[in-house]
N, CA, C and O of each residue as an XYZ file, in Angstrom:
940
protein
N      89.824     47.134    -53.615
C      89.050     46.633    -52.475
C      87.566     46.976    -52.629
O      86.682     46.182    -52.305
N      87.326     48.207    -53.144
C      85.941     48.622    -53.351
C      85.223     47.721    -54.328
O      84.035     47.445    -54.160
N      85.947     47.242    -55.380
C      85.330     46.362    -56.366
C      84.878     45.054    -55.738
O      83.819     44.524    -56.071
N      85.703     44.538    -54.817
C      85.356     43.276    -54.160
C      84.078     43.448    -53.341
O      83.167     42.622    -53.394
N      84.039     44.551    -52.578
C      82.849     44.819    -51.767
C      81.619     45.002    -52.634
O      80.533     44.522    -52.309
N      81.804     45.705    -53.741
C      80.706     45.927    -54.691
C      80.187     44.596    -55.221
O      78.982     44.352    -55.283
N      81.139     43.739    -55.603
C      80.754     42.431    -56.134
C      80.030     41.612    -55.071
O      79.020     40.966    -55.352
N      80.556     41.646    -53.845
C      79.941     40.880    -52.769
C      78.527     41.357    -52.463
O      77.646     40.556    -52.151
N      78.320     42.652    -52.553
C      76.974     43.183    -52.300
C      75.998     42.673    -53.355
O      74.879     42.271    -53.038
N      76.437     42.696    -54.610
C      75.595     42.187    -55.682
C      75.299     40.705    -55.519
O      74.173     40.259    -55.743
N      76.322     39.942    -55.125
C      76.149     38.502    -54.914
C      75.214     38.231    -53.737
O      74.401     37.308    -53.776
N      75.343     39.047    -52.692
C      74.486     38.882    -51.521
C      73.022     39.101    -51.896
O      72.149     38.331    -51.497
N      72.764     40.156    -52.665
C      71.394     40.434    -53.105
C      70.881     39.274    -53.951
O      69.759     38.807    -53.753
N      71.700     38.809    -54.895
C      71.309     37.709    -55.788
C      70.994     36.440    -55.000
O      69.927     35.849    -55.171
N      71.927     36.018    -54.132
C      71.754     34.765    -53.383
C      70.561     34.845    -52.430
O      69.818     33.877    -52.274
N      70.385     36.000    -51.798
C      69.277     36.156    -50.848
C      67.938     36.093    -51.574
O      67.032     35.379    -51.143
N      67.806     36.837    -52.672
C      66.546     36.845    -53.413
C      66.254     35.475    -54.021
O      65.108     35.026    -54.026
N      67.292     34.813    -54.532
C      67.108     33.479    -55.117
C      66.574     32.511    -54.067
O      65.632     31.765    -54.334
N      67.171     32.517    -52.874
C      66.715     31.608    -51.821
C      65.300     31.943    -51.375
O      64.511     31.047    -51.077
N      64.975     33.234    -51.329
C      63.622     33.623    -50.930
C      62.594     33.217    -51.985
O      61.451     32.908    -51.648
N      62.989     33.214    -53.244
C      62.105     32.739    -54.313
C      61.901     31.235    -54.171
O      60.778     30.750    -54.299
N      62.994     30.482    -53.903
C      62.907     29.032    -53.753
C      62.076     28.649    -52.525
O      61.351     27.654    -52.543
N      62.187     29.447    -51.460
C      61.435     29.169    -50.233
C      60.023     29.743    -50.269
O      59.272     29.622    -49.301
N      59.660     30.378    -51.405
C      58.340     30.982    -51.614
C      58.068     32.157    -50.677
O      56.918     32.539    -50.458
N      59.142     32.721    -50.130
C      58.964     33.953    -49.367
C      58.724     35.107    -50.339
O      58.078     36.097    -49.998
N      59.252     34.963    -51.551
C      58.873     35.822    -52.675
C      58.032     34.931    -53.592
O      58.570     34.074    -54.293
N      56.742     35.129    -53.585
C      55.819     34.220    -54.255
C      55.848     34.373    -55.771
O      56.178     35.446    -56.276
N      55.502     33.301    -56.512
C      55.364     33.398    -57.968
C      54.384     34.509    -58.328
O      53.298     34.607    -57.757
N      54.788     35.347    -59.289
C      53.936     36.447    -59.724
C      54.120     37.736    -58.937
O      53.502     38.751    -59.255
N      54.958     37.701    -57.922
C      55.155     38.883    -57.061
C      55.991     39.941    -57.776
O      57.000     39.620    -58.404
N      55.570     41.204    -57.679
C      56.321     42.329    -58.227
C      57.513     42.620    -57.317
O      57.368     42.717    -56.099
N      58.689     42.758    -57.923
C      59.898     43.071    -57.160
C      60.259     44.530    -57.402
O      60.460     44.957    -58.539
N      60.337     45.286    -56.310
C      60.637     46.713    -56.405
C      62.125     46.966    -56.204
O      62.685     46.607    -55.168
N      62.765     47.584    -57.194
C      64.182     47.934    -57.066
C      64.410     48.839    -55.864
O      65.374     48.666    -55.118
N      63.518     49.800    -55.685
C      63.660     50.743    -54.566
C      63.646     50.016    -53.219
O      64.458     50.303    -52.339
N      62.721     49.080    -53.073
C      62.611     48.326    -51.822
C      63.878     47.528    -51.547
O      64.347     47.467    -50.411
N      64.436     46.909    -52.605
C      65.640     46.092    -52.432
C      66.833     46.972    -52.079
O      67.630     46.626    -51.207
N      66.954     48.114    -52.760
C      68.042     49.054    -52.450
C      67.991     49.472    -50.982
O      69.012     49.510    -50.295
N      66.783     49.783    -50.519
C      66.619     50.230    -49.137
C      66.899     49.083    -48.163
O      67.539     49.275    -47.129
N      66.417     47.903    -48.505
C      66.585     46.749    -47.619
C      68.054     46.370    -47.420
O      68.484     46.086    -46.302
N      68.817     46.370    -48.515
C      70.213     45.931    -48.444
C      71.195     47.093    -48.268
O      72.389     46.880    -48.061
N      70.683     48.309    -48.351
C      71.551     49.470    -48.212
C      72.559     49.582    -49.336
O      73.727     49.896    -49.109
N      72.097     49.321    -50.564
C      72.992     49.359    -51.723
C      72.404     50.266    -52.800
O      71.234     50.644    -52.751
N      73.255     50.606    -53.779
C      72.793     51.429    -54.907
C      72.042     50.554    -55.908
O      71.923     49.342    -55.727
N      71.542     51.181    -56.955
C      70.767     50.439    -57.961
C      71.632     49.470    -58.769
O      71.136     48.446    -59.239
N      72.922     49.784    -58.936
C      73.756     48.953    -59.818
C      73.845     47.494    -59.356
O      73.560     46.603    -60.156
N      74.230     47.206    -58.093
C      74.265     45.802    -57.681
C      72.893     45.138    -57.684
O      72.788     43.932    -57.911
N      71.846     45.911    -57.434
C      70.489     45.364    -57.461
C      70.121     44.962    -58.885
O      69.558     43.890    -59.108
N      70.439     45.822    -59.843
C      70.135     45.498    -61.246
C      70.956     44.310    -61.736
O      70.472     43.489    -62.515
N      72.216     44.226    -61.268
C      73.043     43.068    -61.619
C      72.429     41.783    -61.075
O      72.390     40.763    -61.763
N      71.954     41.842    -59.839
C      71.332     40.670    -59.216
C      70.063     40.269    -59.967
O      69.837     39.087    -60.225
N      69.246     41.248    -60.314
C      68.004     40.958    -61.036
C      68.286     40.420    -62.438
O      67.551     39.574    -62.947
N      69.360     40.920    -63.057
C      69.740     40.407    -64.388
C      70.120     38.926    -64.302
O      69.717     38.123    -65.144
N      70.906     38.571    -63.267
C      71.288     37.167    -63.074
C      70.068     36.296    -62.787
O      69.957     35.184    -63.304
N      69.165     36.800    -61.969
C      67.942     36.053    -61.666
C      67.106     35.849    -62.922
O      66.491     34.799    -63.103
N      67.087     36.858    -63.789
C      66.333     36.740    -65.037
C      66.990     35.725    -65.970
O      66.304     34.931    -66.614
N      68.321     35.755    -66.040
C      69.035     34.799    -66.886
C      68.757     33.359    -66.456
O      68.705     32.455    -67.290
N      68.581     33.154    -65.156
C      68.332     31.809    -64.638
C      66.842     31.467    -64.555
O      66.466     30.382    -64.110
N      66.007     32.404    -64.989
C      64.577     32.126    -65.080
C      63.767     32.372    -63.831
O      62.591     32.012    -63.785
N      64.363     32.979    -62.807
C      63.640     33.180    -61.551
C      62.743     34.413    -61.585
O      61.737     34.470    -60.878
N      63.100     35.391    -62.397
C      62.264     36.582    -62.545
C      62.146     36.906    -64.032
O      62.941     36.445    -64.852
N      61.155     37.695    -64.352
C      61.013     38.190    -65.724
C      60.634     39.659    -65.673
O      59.884     40.100    -64.802
N      61.171     40.404    -66.625
C      60.863     41.829    -66.709
C      59.850     42.054    -67.817
O      60.075     41.687    -68.971
N      58.745     42.657    -67.454
C      57.698     42.970    -68.428
C      57.779     44.465    -68.722
O      57.612     45.282    -67.816
N      58.035     44.832    -69.981
C      58.189     46.252    -70.332
C      57.022     47.105    -69.821
O      55.856     46.731    -69.943
N      57.368     48.253    -69.250
C      56.426     49.247    -68.734
C      55.618     48.770    -67.512
O      54.734     49.480    -67.030
N      55.932     47.563    -67.021
C      55.197     47.069    -65.848
C      56.115     46.780    -64.670
O      55.785     47.108    -63.530
N      57.269     46.167    -64.936
C      58.191     45.885    -63.841
C      58.747     44.470    -63.889
O      58.559     43.749    -64.869
N      59.432     44.082    -62.822
C      60.061     42.767    -62.718
C      59.250     41.899    -61.759
O      58.920     42.313    -60.647
N      58.939     40.691    -62.215
C      58.085     39.791    -61.445
C      58.764     38.439    -61.243
O      59.532     37.988    -62.092
N      58.473     37.798    -60.112
C      58.909     36.414    -59.900
C      58.147     35.540    -60.901
O      56.935     35.684    -61.061
N      58.863     34.637    -61.570
C      58.218     33.817    -62.596
C      57.206     32.847    -61.986
O      57.350     32.400    -60.848
N      56.183     32.539    -62.775
C      55.157     31.583    -62.367
C      55.688     30.156    -62.508
O      56.696     29.917    -63.173
N      54.998     29.224    -61.878
C      55.365     27.811    -61.944
C      54.744     27.157    -63.175
O      53.608     27.452    -63.545
N      55.504     26.269    -63.798
C      55.001     25.505    -64.942
C      54.610     24.114    -64.469
O      55.468     23.321    -64.080
N      53.314     23.817    -64.501
C      52.836     22.511    -64.058
C      53.354     21.403    -64.965
O      53.661     20.306    -64.500
N      53.450     21.690    -66.250
C      53.958     20.674    -67.181
C      55.405     20.322    -66.851
O      55.781     19.149    -66.858
N      56.222     21.349    -66.558
C      57.611     21.110    -66.180
C      57.675     20.259    -64.907
O      58.489     19.340    -64.814
N      56.822     20.564    -63.935
C      56.818     19.841    -62.660
C      56.442     18.381    -62.873
O      57.080     17.485    -62.320
N      55.402     18.138    -63.679
C      54.983     16.752    -63.954
C      56.116     15.946    -64.587
O      56.352     14.792    -64.228
N      56.812     16.573    -65.535
C      57.897     15.855    -66.215
C      59.074     15.602    -65.268
O      59.752     14.580    -65.374
N      59.313     16.542    -64.338
C      60.372     16.344    -63.356
C      60.033     15.190    -62.415
O      60.907     14.388    -62.084
N      58.771     15.097    -61.978
C      58.371     13.993    -61.105
C      58.516     12.673    -61.854
O      59.001     11.688    -61.298
N      58.099     12.655    -63.109
C      58.229     11.453    -63.943
C      59.691     11.017    -64.032
O      60.015      9.840    -63.874
N      60.571     11.998    -64.289
C      61.993     11.683    -64.412
C      62.561     11.222    -63.073
O      63.356     10.284    -63.020
N      62.150     11.885    -61.991
C      62.694     11.494    -60.695
C      62.270     10.078    -60.319
O      63.078      9.309    -59.798
N      61.002      9.724    -60.579
C      60.541      8.359    -60.295
C      61.390      7.350    -61.072
O      61.832      6.346    -60.514
N      61.615      7.621    -62.358
C      62.388      6.701    -63.194
C      63.821      6.552    -62.676
O      64.328      5.438    -62.543
N      64.465      7.681    -62.385
C      65.870      7.660    -61.951
C      65.998      7.046    -60.561
O      66.849      6.186    -60.334
N      65.145      7.494    -59.625
C      65.292      7.026    -58.242
C      64.941      5.548    -58.109
O      65.496      4.853    -57.258
N      64.023      5.064    -58.942
C      63.717      3.631    -58.952
C      64.956      2.815    -59.296
O      65.249      1.812    -58.645
N      65.678      3.251    -60.319
C      66.909      2.550    -60.716
C      67.959      2.632    -59.613
O      68.657      1.656    -59.339
N      68.066      3.782    -58.989
C      69.048      3.971    -57.915
C      68.729      3.044    -56.740
O      69.630      2.407    -56.193
N      67.461      2.964    -56.351
C      67.080      2.096    -55.236
C      67.293      0.622    -55.579
O      67.660     -0.178    -54.718
N      67.061      0.279    -56.830
C      67.307     -1.098    -57.273
C      68.779     -1.455    -57.062
O      69.099     -2.538    -56.573
N      69.664     -0.539    -57.434
C      71.100     -0.752    -57.224
C      71.448     -0.735    -55.735
O      72.301     -1.492    -55.271
N      70.761      0.157    -54.990
C      71.061      0.306    -53.570
C      70.798     -0.984    -52.788
O      71.535     -1.307    -51.856
N      69.752     -1.717    -53.165
C      69.443     -2.969    -52.475
C      70.605     -3.962    -52.552
O      70.747     -4.832    -51.692
N      71.428     -3.824    -53.584
C      72.547     -4.750    -53.771
C      73.794     -4.339    -52.987
O      74.662     -5.172    -52.727
N      73.886     -3.072    -52.613
C      75.143     -2.598    -51.998
C      74.950     -1.978    -50.613
O      75.916     -1.510    -50.010
N      73.739     -1.967    -50.112
C      73.460     -1.310    -48.825
C      74.349     -1.899    -47.732
O      74.679     -3.085    -47.742
N      74.719     -1.048    -46.803
C      75.566     -1.466    -45.688
C      74.857     -1.119    -44.372
O      73.980     -0.255    -44.362
N      75.220     -1.775    -43.266
C      74.619     -1.413    -41.972
C      74.798      0.071    -41.647
O      73.921      0.689    -41.043
N      75.930      0.634    -42.047
C      76.206      2.047    -41.748
C      75.192      2.972    -42.434
O      74.625      3.860    -41.796
N      74.969      2.758    -43.728
C      74.053      3.652    -44.446
C      72.606      3.398    -44.024
O      71.791      4.321    -44.024
N      72.286      2.169    -43.669
C      70.938      1.877    -43.174
C      70.694      2.635    -41.864
O      69.598      3.142    -41.626
N      71.720      2.705    -41.026
C      71.602      3.452    -39.778
C      71.451      4.950    -40.051
O      70.748      5.650    -39.322
N      72.117      5.437    -41.110
C      71.970      6.849    -41.488
C      70.531      7.155    -41.896
O      69.993      8.207    -41.548
N      69.908      6.235    -42.635
C      68.512      6.426    -43.052
C      67.604      6.420    -41.824
O      66.717      7.264    -41.691
N      67.833      5.465    -40.936
C      67.042      5.378    -39.708
C      67.167      6.678    -38.892
O      66.182      7.192    -38.362
N      68.396      7.188    -38.806
C      68.648      8.424    -38.066
C      67.963      9.614    -38.743
O      67.406     10.478    -38.065
N      68.005      9.659    -40.070
C      67.370     10.756    -40.816
C      65.869     10.808    -40.526
O      65.300     11.886    -40.354
N      65.234      9.632    -40.473
C      63.796      9.573    -40.178
C      63.538     10.007    -38.733
O      62.563     10.705    -38.454
N      64.406      9.593    -37.827
C      64.266     10.000    -36.417
C      64.380     11.518    -36.269
O      63.665     12.123    -35.471
N      65.278     12.126    -37.038
C      65.448     13.576    -36.993
C      64.211     14.289    -37.541
O      63.844     15.354    -37.044
N      63.568     13.717    -38.551
C      62.329     14.294    -39.079
C      61.243     14.275    -38.006
O      60.501     15.244    -37.845
N      61.158     13.161    -37.273
C      60.156     13.055    -36.197
C      60.422     14.096    -35.118
O      59.497     14.720    -34.597
N      61.705     14.275    -34.789
C      62.061     15.257    -33.760
C      61.726     16.675    -34.223
O      61.262     17.499    -33.435
N      61.964     16.954    -35.509
C      61.708     18.299    -36.033
C      60.243     18.667    -35.923
O      59.917     19.764    -35.468
N      59.348     17.772    -36.331
C      57.922     18.141    -36.360
C      57.340     18.264    -34.951
O      56.228     18.764    -34.780
N      58.088     17.812    -33.945
C      57.659     18.004    -32.561
C      58.226     19.299    -31.976
O      57.944     19.651    -30.830
N      59.032     20.003    -32.783
C      59.641     21.255    -32.343
C      58.694     22.418    -32.641
O      58.353     22.642    -33.802
N      58.266     23.157    -31.626
C      57.340     24.277    -31.867
C      57.936     25.291    -32.850
O      59.097     25.685    -32.736
N      57.107     25.700    -33.818
C      57.511     26.754    -34.746
C      58.527     26.341    -35.793
O      59.211     27.198    -36.352
N      58.646     25.037    -36.076
C      59.597     24.632    -37.118
C      59.133     25.143    -38.481
O      57.938     25.303    -38.730
N      60.104     25.392    -39.353
C      59.805     25.944    -40.676
C      59.709     24.825    -41.710
O      60.486     23.873    -41.652
N      58.769     24.919    -42.659
C      58.637     23.886    -43.693
C      59.935     23.636    -44.476
O      60.219     22.504    -44.869
N      60.732     24.718    -44.703
C      61.968     24.514    -45.458
C      62.962     23.628    -44.706
O      63.803     22.974    -45.322
N      62.862     23.609    -43.351
C      63.716     22.700    -42.572
C      63.354     21.254    -42.882
O      64.227     20.405    -43.062
N      62.051     20.988    -42.940
C      61.611     19.624    -43.260
C      62.001     19.273    -44.692
O      62.438     18.155    -44.965
N      61.843     20.227    -45.602
C      62.210     19.994    -47.002
C      63.671     19.548    -47.108
O      63.986     18.601    -47.829
N      64.555     20.235    -46.387
C      65.983     19.920    -46.495
C      66.303     18.578    -45.854
O      67.169     17.850    -46.341
N      65.618     18.243    -44.770
C      65.809     16.930    -44.155
C      65.317     15.821    -45.086
O      65.959     14.778    -45.219
N      64.187     16.056    -45.719
C      63.630     15.096    -46.677
C      64.611     14.853    -47.814
O      64.877     13.709    -48.184
N      65.147     15.940    -48.365
C      66.100     15.826    -49.474
C      67.371     15.099    -49.036
O      67.913     14.282    -49.781
N      67.841     15.400    -47.824
C      69.064     14.763    -47.327
C      68.875     13.248    -47.210
O      69.795     12.486    -47.510
N      67.692     12.807    -46.776
C      67.443     11.374    -46.645
C      67.464     10.683    -48.008
O      68.108      9.647    -48.174
N      66.757     11.262    -48.983
C      66.721     10.659    -50.316
C      68.113     10.612    -50.944
O      68.429      9.699    -51.707
N      68.939     11.603    -50.616
C      70.284     11.649    -51.217
C      71.171     10.503    -50.739
O      72.156     10.168    -51.397
N      70.829      9.897    -49.594
C      71.686      8.857    -49.025
C      71.852      7.667    -49.958
O      72.956      7.141    -50.100
N      70.746      7.228    -50.609
C      70.907      6.063    -51.490
C      71.563      6.442    -52.810
O      72.200      5.603    -53.448
N      71.415      7.688    -53.224
C      72.146      8.128    -54.420
C      73.651      8.099    -54.150
O      74.431      7.622    -54.974
N      74.044      8.615    -52.989
C      75.463      8.644    -52.622
C      76.023      7.239    -52.469
O      77.154      6.969    -52.874
N      75.224      6.335    -51.877
C      75.688      4.969    -51.614
C      76.018      4.201    -52.898
O      76.881      3.323    -52.896
N      75.320      4.538    -54.003
C      75.594      3.841    -55.276
C      76.408      4.731    -56.224
O      76.473      4.488    -57.429
N      77.021      5.765    -55.647
C      77.888      6.677    -56.403
C      77.155      7.350    -57.567
O      77.656      7.425    -58.689
N      75.969      7.827    -57.260
C      75.174      8.560    -58.257
C      74.847      9.953    -57.728
O      73.776     10.496    -57.999
N      75.791     10.529    -56.965
C      75.578     11.837    -56.372
C      75.363     12.914    -57.437
O      74.590     13.850    -57.232
N      76.046     12.777    -58.572
C      75.868     13.777    -59.645
C      74.446     13.755    -60.192
O      73.893     14.795    -60.552
N      73.863     12.569    -60.250
C      72.464     12.467    -60.692
C      71.553     13.200    -59.705
O      70.643     13.925    -60.105
N      71.811     13.001    -58.412
C      71.023     13.687    -57.393
C      71.188     15.202    -57.521
O      70.215     15.951    -57.441
N      72.420     15.636    -57.719
C      72.682     17.067    -57.867
C      71.938     17.631    -59.077
O      71.433     18.753    -59.032
N      71.873     16.852    -60.156
C      71.151     17.298    -61.361
C      69.654     17.440    -61.071
O      69.014     18.397    -61.508
N      69.109     16.474    -60.327
C      67.692     16.563    -59.967
C      67.436     17.785    -59.089
O      66.450     18.499    -59.273
N      68.334     18.018    -58.133
C      68.171     19.149    -57.226
C      68.351     20.489    -57.943
O      67.824     21.512    -57.505
N      69.089     20.473    -59.034
C      69.339     21.713    -59.780
C      68.092     22.205    -60.517
O      68.056     23.339    -60.997
N      67.062     21.342    -60.605
C      65.820     21.752    -61.282
C      64.987     22.589    -60.313
O      63.876     22.215    -59.936
N      65.551     23.725    -59.922
C      64.975     24.509    -58.838
C      63.809     25.392    -59.265
O      62.877     25.634    -58.499
N      63.882     25.856    -60.481
C      62.966     26.904    -60.918
C      61.505     26.526    -60.709
O      60.712     27.346    -60.246
N      61.148     25.299    -61.045
C      59.762     24.869    -60.911
C      59.595     23.768    -59.859
O      58.732     23.868    -58.987
N      60.413     22.725    -59.941
C      60.210     21.555    -59.089
C      60.484     21.854    -57.614
O      59.684     21.480    -56.756
N      61.592     22.513    -57.305
C      61.913     22.822    -55.907
C      60.846     23.729    -55.311
O      60.439     23.540    -54.165
N      60.393     24.703    -56.074
C      59.366     25.612    -55.557
C      58.040     24.875    -55.348
O      57.308     25.158    -54.400
N      57.740     23.934    -56.238
C      56.528     23.133    -56.071
C      56.610     22.287    -54.806
O      55.636     22.182    -54.061
N      57.783     21.678    -54.562
C      57.964     20.856    -53.366
C      57.840     21.722    -52.112
O      57.291     21.291    -51.098
N      58.353     22.937    -52.194
C      58.226     23.836    -51.044
C      56.758     24.203    -50.811
O      56.306     24.259    -49.668
N      56.023     24.450    -51.884
C      54.593     24.740    -51.770
C      53.871     23.540    -51.165
O      52.955     23.695    -50.358
N      54.293     22.357    -51.562
C      53.735     21.118    -51.007
C      53.905     21.095    -49.493
O      52.960     20.795    -48.764
N      55.114     21.413    -49.017
C      55.370     21.367    -47.578
C      54.687     22.512    -46.835
O      54.257     22.344    -45.694
N      54.586     23.675    -47.479
C      53.929     24.818    -46.839
C      52.438     24.533    -46.636
O      51.855     24.940    -45.631
N      51.826     23.830    -47.596
C      50.385     23.566    -47.520
C      50.080     22.243    -46.827
O      48.921     21.958    -46.525
N      51.102     21.435    -46.574
C      50.915     20.134    -45.915
C      50.852     20.320    -44.403
O      51.724     20.956    -43.811
N      49.823     19.765    -43.787
C      49.752     19.819    -42.329
C      50.074     18.453    -41.720
O      50.414     18.366    -40.540
N      49.969     17.394    -42.516
C      50.175     16.042    -42.004
C      51.594     15.559    -42.318
O      51.792     14.678    -43.154
N      52.568     16.147    -41.638
C      53.953     15.726    -41.842
C      54.168     14.294    -41.351
O      55.074     13.600    -41.812
N      53.320     13.860    -40.406
C      53.405     12.487    -39.912
C      53.173     11.499    -41.047
O      53.790     10.434    -41.086
N      52.274     11.856    -41.980
C      52.020     10.972    -43.126
C      53.271     10.822    -43.977
O      53.610      9.716    -44.399
N      53.964     11.936    -44.233
C      55.176     11.886    -45.050
C      56.229     11.011    -44.376
O      56.886     10.196    -45.024
N      56.376     11.194    -43.064
C      57.353     10.377    -42.333
C      56.950      8.905    -42.384
O      57.803      8.023    -42.491
N      55.639      8.646    -42.306
C      55.147      7.269    -42.421
C      55.533      6.649    -43.762
O      55.882      5.470    -43.830
N      55.469      7.442    -44.817
C      55.878      6.957    -46.144
C      57.375      6.680    -46.169
O      57.822      5.714    -46.787
N      58.149      7.525    -45.500
C      59.596      7.289    -45.411
C      59.878      5.987    -44.654
O      60.766      5.221    -45.029
N      59.118      5.749    -43.596
C      59.294      4.506    -42.825
C      58.920      3.290    -43.666
O      59.556      2.240    -43.576
N      57.886      3.445    -44.482
C      57.484      2.350    -45.374
C      58.589      2.044    -46.392
O      58.896      0.880    -46.651
N      59.181      3.097    -46.965
C      60.301      2.905    -47.887
C      61.443      2.169    -47.178
O      62.039      1.245    -47.733
N      61.735      2.589    -45.955
C      62.830      1.994    -45.194
C      62.566      0.509    -44.924
O      63.459     -0.327    -45.070
N      61.332      0.195    -44.529
C      60.982     -1.203    -44.249
C      61.116     -2.071    -45.491
O      61.565     -3.215    -45.412
N      60.728     -1.530    -46.629
C      60.823     -2.309    -47.874
C      62.279     -2.480    -48.309
O      62.645     -3.492    -48.907
N      63.110     -1.468    -47.999
C      64.545     -1.614    -48.247
C      65.102     -2.716    -47.341
O      65.884     -3.553    -47.791
N      64.706     -2.716    -46.082
C      65.177     -3.726    -45.112
C      64.816     -5.139    -45.564
O      65.621     -6.062    -45.440
N      63.597     -5.301    -46.091
C      63.128     -6.633    -46.493
C      63.450     -6.967    -47.949
O      63.059     -8.016    -48.459
N      64.170     -6.056    -48.607
C      64.528     -6.239    -50.022
C      63.291     -6.510    -50.902
O      63.328     -7.322    -51.826
N      62.222     -5.815    -50.586
C      60.977     -5.945    -51.354
C      61.019     -4.971    -52.528
O      60.502     -3.858    -52.429
N      61.627     -5.381    -53.627
C      61.862     -4.470    -54.743
C      60.570     -3.966    -55.369
O      60.420     -2.763    -55.581
N      59.632     -4.864    -55.668
C      58.399     -4.421    -56.337
C      57.595     -3.499    -55.415
O      57.048     -2.491    -55.863
N      57.525     -3.851    -54.119
C      56.819     -2.999    -53.171
C      57.513     -1.654    -52.997
O      56.860     -0.622    -52.846
N      58.841     -1.677    -53.020
C      59.630     -0.447    -52.879
C      59.373      0.492    -54.045
O      59.187      1.693    -53.851
N      59.363     -0.052    -55.251
C      59.136      0.784    -56.444
C      57.740      1.389    -56.422
O      57.560      2.547    -56.799
N      56.744      0.610    -55.980
C      55.367      1.114    -55.922
C      55.245      2.191    -54.846
O      54.576      3.205    -55.048
N      55.900      1.963    -53.692
C      55.854      2.941    -52.595
C      56.517      4.251    -52.998
O      56.014      5.332    -52.689
N      57.655      4.148    -53.693
C      58.356      5.360    -54.131
C      57.491      6.158    -55.100
O      57.394      7.381    -54.993
N      56.870      5.468    -56.036
C      56.019      6.143    -57.023
C      54.861      6.856    -56.324
O      54.571      8.015    -56.620
N      54.201      6.159    -55.396
C      53.092      6.767    -54.654
C      53.583      7.969    -53.851
O      52.915      9.001    -53.788
N      54.761      7.823    -53.238
C      55.333      8.881    -52.397
C      55.617     10.145    -53.209
O      55.295     11.250    -52.773
N      56.214      9.983    -54.376
C      56.604     11.146    -55.173
C      55.424     11.782    -55.908
O      55.442     12.981    -56.186
N      54.397     10.985    -56.224
C      53.246     11.531    -56.940
C      52.148     12.043    -55.998
O      51.241     12.756    -56.427
N      52.234     11.679    -54.724
C      51.145     12.005    -53.806
C      50.867     13.507    -53.744
O      49.713     13.934    -53.729
N      51.925     14.294    -53.709
C      51.739     15.739    -53.553
C      50.947     16.330    -54.720
O      50.146     17.244    -54.527
N      51.170     15.810    -55.928
C      50.437     16.314    -57.090
C      48.939     16.019    -56.936
O      48.094     16.851    -57.269
N      48.628     14.830    -56.428
C      47.217     14.468    -56.235
C      46.613     15.249    -55.074
O      45.501     15.767    -55.175
N      47.369     15.330    -53.949
C      46.866     16.010    -52.767
C      46.616     17.487    -53.024
O      45.683     18.074    -52.475
N      47.458     18.085    -53.864
C      47.404     19.528    -54.062
C      46.516     19.956    -55.223
O      46.546     21.114    -55.640
N      45.736     19.034    -55.736
C      44.918     19.376    -56.907
C      44.066     20.620    -56.663
O      44.030     21.526    -57.494
N      43.382     20.659    -55.519
C      42.542     21.835    -55.231
C      43.402     23.082    -55.044
O      43.056     24.163    -55.519
N      44.535     22.919    -54.342
C      45.423     24.070    -54.125
C      45.882     24.659    -55.450
O      45.913     25.878    -55.623
N      46.243     23.770    -56.392
C      46.735     24.222    -57.694
C      45.622     24.891    -58.497
O      45.843     25.915    -59.143
N      44.427     24.306    -58.450
C      43.329     24.822    -59.275
C      42.631     26.033    -58.658
O      42.074     26.869    -59.371
N      42.667     26.120    -57.303
C      41.885     27.166    -56.638
C      42.759     28.061    -55.753
O      42.950     29.240    -56.051
N      43.285     27.496    -54.672
C      43.941     28.308    -53.642
C      45.197     29.023    -54.137
O      45.434     30.179    -53.786
N      46.004     28.333    -54.955
C      47.268     28.911    -55.437
C      47.283     29.016    -56.968
O      48.329     28.923    -57.611
N      46.115     29.207    -57.507
C      45.978     29.281    -58.957
C      46.880     30.352    -59.581
O      47.425     30.173    -60.670
N      47.022     31.465    -58.861
C      47.815     32.583    -59.388
C      49.310     32.279    -59.419
O      50.072     33.025    -60.033
N      49.741     31.208    -58.776
C      51.156     30.840    -58.762
C      51.587     30.116    -60.041
O      52.780     29.985    -60.316
N      50.603     29.644    -60.823
C      50.910     28.761    -61.949
C      50.596     29.401    -63.298
O      49.657     30.185    -63.441
N      51.415     29.038    -64.275
C      51.138     29.447    -65.650
C      49.831     28.801    -66.107
O      49.463     27.720    -65.648
N      49.148     29.475    -67.009
C      47.942     28.910    -67.589
C      48.326     27.670    -68.380
O      49.256     27.700    -69.185
N      47.599     26.575    -68.145
C      47.939     25.322    -68.811
C      46.904     24.992    -69.871
O      45.718     25.265    -69.685
N      47.344     24.396    -71.003
C      46.372     23.972    -72.019
C      45.346     23.030    -71.405
O      45.691     22.179    -70.585
N      44.087     23.180    -71.800
C      42.995     22.391    -71.205
C      43.282     20.897    -71.251
O      43.049     20.187    -70.273
N      43.797     20.411    -72.404
C      44.001     18.974    -72.565
C      45.145     18.430    -71.723
O      45.260     17.217    -71.547
N      46.008     19.326    -71.193
C      47.158     18.846    -70.448
C      46.974     18.823    -68.942
O      47.891     18.436    -68.218
N      45.816     19.225    -68.457
C      45.636     19.421    -67.026
C      45.555     18.088    -66.266
O      44.754     17.206    -66.578
N      46.404     17.994    -65.280
C      46.406     16.890    -64.329
C      46.530     15.518    -64.975
O      45.981     14.536    -64.475
N      47.247     15.455    -66.079
C      47.608     14.151    -66.620
C      48.967     13.804    -66.046
O      49.966     14.426    -66.406
N      49.023     12.822    -65.160
C      50.287     12.480    -64.511
C      50.571     10.994    -64.651
O      51.596     10.513    -64.166
């Protein structure tokens, strides 16, 4: 019985720290103190070290000899390639979706957008709530064309892309604009405007990279790995 509890404690530390890294509550480059974690969770060093080892294996933290364990920095190149891949994949999915859409799933999309509007009118809402609602809406057309595994693969790219999207939402104050883009996508789906839909999706997914240029270069510079001069902001 003790082994089960021990394992659960280690898993709890791992899952909690991983989610806090994804939500940017533990920022890129942040030093993680074993002592602090032991005290916070009321556990010994062994489950904490096991959790940190798993986080390191998955790329969420790195241990620098004689310095300590740090949350890994974001790779802008990785993020750019993920956006490129998502645009390519989601464009194909939406193309298929126009052929199989049903009144039921269209109503689900309409409802998802309505829920986003309701959320941003709620005092003190958290950016991660909006992030999850946004992701849930996009997943609807993947599910409708039986490409849920593709969506899951895109979502699994958490180390850099998910954290970048969270940073996007944390620094975004105009959530109404994002919802407006969702409404535009919905209208183009309704009118079966394929070329307009593909252009809107591309603008929607790339907008954050353009909007956050100053944040990436100045305000949150310490969150990102140093990038080769020739590779900067080529999207």
